[in-house]
C-alpha positions as CSV (number, residue, x, y, z in Angstrom):
1,X,-80.7,18.0,10.8
2,X,-79.3,17.6,14.4
3,X,-76.0,17.0,12.4
4,X,-76.0,20.4,10.1
5,X,-76.8,22.4,13.0
6,X,-73.3,20.8,14.8
7,X,-72.0,21.3,12.4
8,X,-72.6,24.8,11.5
9,X,-71.9,26.0,14.9
10,X,-68.3,24.4,15.0
11,X,-68.1,26.8,11.8
12,X,-64.8,28.7,12.2
13,X,-65.6,31.2,10.0
14,X,-68.8,31.9,12.8
15,X,-66.2,33.8,14.4
16,X,-65.0,37.4,12.7
17,X,-60.9,36.9,14.6
18,X,-60.5,33.8,12.2
19,X,-61.3,35.7,8.9
20,X,-58.8,38.9,10.5
21,X,-56.2,36.4,11.3
22,X,-56.6,36.0,7.5
23,X,-54.9,38.9,6.6
24,X,-52.3,38.9,8.9
25,X,-49.2,39.4,7.2
26,X,-46.4,41.1,8.6
27,X,-44.4,39.5,5.9
28,X,-45.7,41.6,3.2
29,X,-46.4,44.5,5.3
30,X,-44.4,47.7,3.9
31,X,-42.2,48.7,6.9
32,X,-41.3,45.8,7.6
33,X,-37.8,45.3,8.0
34,X,-36.2,44.0,4.7
35,X,-33.2,45.0,4.0
36,X,-29.8,43.7,2.3
37,X,-26.9,45.9,3.4
38,X,-26.5,48.7,5.8
39,X,-26.6,51.9,3.9
40,X,-30.7,50.0,3.1
41,X,-31.1,49.2,7.0
42,X,-30.2,53.1,8.3
43,X,-32.2,54.8,5.0
44,X,-35.1,52.6,6.5
45,X,-34.6,53.8,10.5
46,X,-35.1,56.7,8.9
47,X,-38.2,56.1,7.0
48,X,-39.5,54.4,9.2
49,X,-39.0,56.3,12.4
50,X,-41.3,58.7,10.6
51,X,-44.0,56.8,10.1
52,X,-43.6,55.4,13.5
53,X,-44.0,58.6,14.9
54,X,-46.9,59.3,12.8
55,X,-48.7,56.1,14.0
56,X,-48.5,56.6,17.5
57,X,-49.7,59.9,17.7
58,X,-49.0,63.5,19.7
59,X,-45.0,63.1,18.7
60,X,-45.8,67.0,18.2
61,X,-47.8,68.0,21.2
62,X,-46.8,71.9,21.6
63,X,-44.0,72.7,23.8
64,X,-44.5,73.8,26.8
65,X,-41.5,74.9,29.5
66,X,-41.0,71.8,31.6
67,X,-41.0,74.0,34.9
68,X,-39.6,71.2,37.3
69,X,-41.1,71.2,40.8
70,X,-39.8,69.3,43.4
71,X,-41.4,68.4,46.1
72,X,-40.4,66.0,48.1
73,X,-37.0,64.8,48.9
74,X,-36.2,61.4,51.2
75,X,-32.7,60.4,52.5
76,X,-32.5,56.6,51.8
77,X,-29.8,56.1,53.3
78,X,-27.3,55.0,50.3
79,X,-29.3,57.5,47.8
80,X,-31.4,60.6,47.9
81,X,-34.8,60.1,46.4
82,X,-36.8,63.4,44.9
83,X,-40.3,63.7,43.4
84,X,-40.3,66.4,40.8
85,X,-43.4,67.6,38.8
86,X,-42.6,68.5,35.1
87,X,-45.3,70.1,32.5
88,X,-45.0,67.8,29.5
89,X,-47.5,69.1,27.3
90,X,-49.8,71.9,27.6
91,X,-51.8,70.1,29.9
92,X,-49.9,67.5,31.3
93,X,-48.2,67.6,34.5
94,X,-45.8,64.1,35.3
95,X,-44.6,63.4,38.8
96,X,-41.4,62.2,38.0
97,X,-39.2,60.2,41.2
98,X,-35.0,60.8,41.1
99,X,-33.2,57.8,42.8
100,X,-29.9,59.7,43.5
101,X,-26.8,57.6,44.5
102,X,-25.0,59.5,47.5
103,X,-21.7,57.2,45.7
104,X,-19.3,57.4,42.9
105,X,-17.8,59.6,40.3
106,X,-20.6,62.5,39.3
107,X,-21.9,62.6,36.2
108,X,-23.4,59.5,37.0
109,X,-25.2,56.8,34.3
110,X,-28.8,57.0,34.4
111,X,-31.2,54.8,33.5
112,X,-34.9,55.4,32.9
113,X,-37.4,53.1,34.9
114,X,-40.6,52.6,33.2
115,X,-43.4,50.5,35.7
116,X,-45.8,48.1,34.5
117,X,-49.5,48.1,35.0
118,X,-50.2,47.4,39.1
119,X,-50.3,50.6,41.4
120,X,-48.2,52.7,39.0
121,X,-45.0,53.7,39.9
122,X,-44.2,53.7,43.7
123,X,-43.9,49.9,42.6
124,X,-40.9,50.1,41.8
125,X,-39.2,52.7,44.1
126,X,-39.0,50.9,47.5
127,X,-42.7,52.4,48.3
128,X,-46.6,50.5,49.2
129,X,-49.8,51.9,47.5
130,X,-50.6,54.1,50.2
131,X,-46.7,56.0,49.8
132,X,-45.2,54.1,53.0
133,X,-41.8,53.2,52.2
134,X,-40.8,49.6,51.5
135,X,-37.2,48.7,52.1
136,X,-37.8,45.0,50.8
137,X,-38.5,43.7,47.3
138,X,-42.0,42.9,46.8
139,X,-44.2,41.3,44.0
140,X,-43.3,41.3,39.5
141,X,-41.6,45.0,40.0
142,X,-39.1,43.5,42.4
143,X,-37.9,47.6,43.5
144,X,-35.8,47.8,40.3
145,X,-35.6,51.2,40.6
146,X,-34.0,50.5,43.9
147,X,-31.5,47.7,42.4
148,X,-29.9,49.9,39.3
149,X,-29.5,52.9,41.5
150,X,-27.8,51.2,44.1
151,X,-25.8,49.2,40.9
152,X,-24.6,52.8,40.4
153,X,-27.2,54.9,38.6
154,X,-29.1,57.2,38.6
155,X,-32.8,56.1,38.0
156,X,-35.6,58.4,36.4
157,X,-38.8,56.8,37.2
158,X,-42.0,58.6,35.7
159,X,-45.8,58.3,36.9
160,X,-47.0,56.6,33.8
161,X,-50.1,58.2,31.9
162,X,-52.9,56.4,33.3
163,X,-51.7,54.6,37.2
164,X,-51.3,55.9,40.1
165,X,-51.4,59.4,40.2
166,X,-51.9,59.6,36.8
167,X,-55.7,57.8,36.8
168,X,-58.9,58.8,35.7
169,X,-61.9,60.2,37.7
170,X,-64.4,61.8,35.7
171,X,-65.3,65.0,38.3
172,X,-62.8,67.2,35.4
173,X,-66.3,66.9,33.8
174,X,-68.8,66.8,35.1
175,X,-67.5,68.5,39.1
176,X,-71.6,68.3,39.8
177,X,-70.6,64.3,40.0
178,X,-67.9,64.3,41.9
179,X,-64.8,61.8,42.3
180,X,-65.7,58.9,40.5
181,X,-63.9,55.2,41.0
182,X,-60.2,56.0,38.5
183,X,-60.2,54.3,35.9
184,X,-56.6,53.4,34.5
185,X,-55.5,52.8,30.8
186,X,-59.4,51.9,29.2
187,X,-60.7,55.5,29.4
188,X,-58.0,57.6,28.0
189,X,-56.9,54.7,25.5
190,X,-59.9,54.9,23.7
191,X,-60.2,58.6,23.9
192,X,-56.2,59.1,22.4
193,X,-58.1,56.9,19.1
194,X,-60.8,59.1,18.5
195,X,-58.5,61.9,18.4
196,X,-56.2,60.1,15.9
197,X,-53.4,59.4,18.7
198,X,-52.6,56.3,21.3
199,X,-52.3,55.7,24.5
200,X,-48.5,54.7,23.8
201,X,-48.2,57.7,21.6
202,X,-48.3,60.1,25.4
203,X,-46.0,58.0,27.1
204,X,-43.4,57.3,24.7
205,X,-44.1,61.4,23.6
206,X,-43.7,61.7,27.7
207,X,-40.5,59.4,27.9
208,X,-38.7,62.3,25.6
209,X,-39.4,64.8,27.8
210,X,-38.0,62.8,30.7
211,X,-34.7,62.4,28.8
212,X,-35.4,66.5,27.8
213,X,-35.6,66.8,31.6
214,X,-32.4,65.3,32.9
215,X,-29.8,67.1,30.4
216,X,-30.2,69.8,33.1
217,X,-29.3,67.8,36.1
218,X,-25.4,68.3,36.8
219,X,-26.0,64.4,38.3
220,X,-26.6,62.7,35.5
221,X,-24.7,62.2,32.1
222,X,-27.5,61.5,29.8
223,X,-24.6,60.3,27.0
224,X,-24.7,57.0,29.6
225,X,-28.5,56.8,28.9
226,X,-30.1,53.2,29.4
227,X,-34.2,52.1,30.0
228,X,-35.6,49.6,31.8
229,X,-39.5,48.2,32.5
230,X,-41.1,45.7,32.9
231,X,-44.5,43.8,30.5
232,X,-46.3,48.0,29.4
233,X,-43.2,49.3,31.0
234,X,-41.4,46.8,29.0
235,X,-43.6,48.2,25.7
236,X,-42.8,51.7,27.1
237,X,-38.8,51.0,26.9
238,X,-39.5,49.1,22.9
239,X,-40.9,52.1,21.8
240,X,-39.6,54.5,23.1
241,X,-35.6,53.2,22.6
242,X,-37.0,52.6,19.5
243,X,-37.7,56.7,18.6
244,X,-35.5,58.3,20.7
245,X,-31.8,57.2,19.8
246,X,-30.2,59.1,22.5
247,X,-31.6,55.9,25.2
248,X,-27.8,54.3,24.4
249,X,-29.0,50.7,25.8
250,X,-32.4,49.2,26.8
251,X,-33.7,45.7,29.0
252,X,-37.3,44.8,28.1
253,X,-38.5,42.4,30.3
254,X,-41.2,40.9,30.2
255,X,-42.8,42.2,26.6
256,X,-40.7,41.2,23.8
257,X,-42.0,38.5,21.7
258,X,-44.3,39.0,18.7
259,X,-47.5,40.2,18.3
260,X,-49.5,37.4,17.0
261,X,-48.6,35.1,20.2
262,X,-48.8,37.6,22.5
263,X,-50.5,41.4,22.6
264,X,-53.2,39.5,19.8
265,X,-53.4,36.2,21.0
266,X,-55.6,36.9,24.1
267,X,-57.3,39.3,25.6
268,X,-54.9,42.6,26.6
269,X,-55.2,46.4,27.8
270,X,-55.9,48.9,25.3
271,X,-53.1,50.6,26.0
272,X,-51.2,48.2,23.9
273,X,-52.7,49.0,21.0
274,X,-51.8,50.5,17.5
275,X,-54.0,51.0,15.3
276,X,-51.9,50.1,11.9
277,X,-49.3,49.0,13.3
278,X,-49.6,46.1,11.0
279,X,-47.8,48.2,8.9
280,X,-45.0,47.5,10.7
281,X,-44.7,44.1,10.2
282,X,-43.6,42.1,13.7
283,X,-42.0,43.0,16.7
284,X,-38.9,41.6,15.5
285,X,-39.3,44.1,12.3
286,X,-39.3,46.6,14.9
287,X,-36.7,46.2,16.4
288,X,-34.4,47.2,13.4
289,X,-34.8,50.5,15.0
290,X,-33.4,49.9,18.0
291,X,-30.0,48.3,16.5
292,X,-27.4,48.4,16.3
293,X,-27.5,49.3,20.3
294,X,-27.1,46.8,22.9
295,X,-30.9,44.8,24.3
296,X,-31.4,42.3,26.8
297,X,-34.9,40.5,26.7
298,X,-36.2,38.8,29.7
299,X,-38.4,36.6,30.3
300,X,-39.9,33.8,32.1
301,X,-40.5,29.9,31.8
302,X,-43.9,30.6,32.7
303,X,-45.0,33.8,31.9
304,X,-48.7,33.3,30.8
305,X,-49.0,36.0,28.6
306,X,-45.4,36.6,26.6
307,X,-44.7,32.5,25.6
308,X,-41.4,31.8,26.3
309,X,-41.1,30.0,23.0
310,X,-42.3,32.8,20.8
311,X,-40.4,35.1,22.5
312,X,-36.9,32.8,21.0
313,X,-38.0,32.9,18.2
314,X,-38.5,36.0,18.2
315,X,-35.4,37.0,19.4
316,X,-33.2,34.3,17.3
317,X,-34.7,36.4,13.6
318,X,-33.6,40.0,16.2
319,X,-30.7,38.8,16.4
320,X,-30.2,37.2,12.8
321,X,-31.7,38.5,10.3
322,X,-32.4,42.0,11.7
323,X,-29.3,43.0,14.1
324,X,-26.6,40.7,11.8
325,X,-27.7,43.8,8.8
326,X,-25.4,45.4,11.6
327,X,-22.8,43.7,11.9
328,X,-23.5,43.2,15.4
329,X,-25.8,39.7,16.5
330,X,-24.1,39.6,19.6
331,X,-25.5,42.9,21.0
332,X,-29.2,41.2,21.7
333,X,-28.2,39.2,24.9
334,X,-31.0,37.1,26.4
335,X,-31.8,36.4,30.3
336,X,-34.2,33.2,30.2
337,X,-35.2,32.5,33.8
338,X,-37.4,29.8,35.6
339,X,-40.2,31.8,37.0
340,X,-43.7,34.0,35.9
341,X,-44.6,37.2,34.6
342,X,-41.9,39.6,37.0
343,X,-38.2,41.5,36.8
344,X,-35.7,39.1,36.5
345,X,-32.8,42.0,37.5
346,X,-29.5,38.2,37.4
347,X,-28.4,39.5,33.9
348,X,-30.3,43.3,34.0
349,X,-28.1,45.8,36.1
350,X,-25.0,43.9,34.8
351,X,-25.6,44.5,31.2
352,X,-26.4,48.4,31.5
353,X,-23.6,49.3,33.1
354,X,-21.1,47.2,31.1
355,X,-23.1,48.8,28.0
356,X,-23.5,52.9,30.0
357,X,-19.9,52.4,31.2
358,X,-18.4,55.0,28.9
């Protein structure tokens, strides 16, 4: 009897996830990349980009005037840092830091820099949590926004929804309770699900509005627009580049892998999830929305949440199954480095400058 009980408790079928995994078949999804030639691939892009916009949600929010307001300007010696407030939807204001080099012939190439989880956009533009100045790189982000600016780019670094100044404190719901401890992604992501959209959809929409704003800046050449991000910012970069064709090249650090081996393999923040995303196959299918534009994948050898071997397999498929259809497998580059979940930058900054040089 005890042996039977022991065996019973060892049944993997007791775990709901085991049953769900049996349904996981990206190669059978209706929107996976199974095209055989360029014409089919381009038709697939039109169809799948439309469907992905719908799956993320919030891509048709009512248009509003951006009404940019500059609230800060700081001279950093070799560049100027501005802080701008943008109205991206009727009820949404997004802070953005612009880093503008003092040298170079304007209009300059521009990179949208997306931070990941942490204390927000300050962590990539040379500021500590309390807003005080920082003049040395720190943490996993390594102030990569500053590094890009010093390479010669105008850098636009938005405060991604749910981080930093854009957290939820619930005081607007019940003023009598006052401000409570702010939350980052989880609550807003669940509320977005309830409304039929996603936190990722909000972020992609905000990113599109930021590019709209950059088109108005005389210092910026939006025809030479790139994107770069780490972790959650890598996710933002991946989906924004997929859905906004104005982005001409991208660097994805600490994100590109497979959903099966990363996002779905362990606990991840709610903001990583999109209901029904399985209909689009795997990451290496969706990368077909970026092709034939240049893409660089950064991945650390000891990144525990985006395992390197899975990254390499997914890159190989992207290069040889997807980008080859577009005739440019060499446009998928990699920087595999010894290290953890972090920005590396050894190849990234030069990569973007080469691809956006004109």
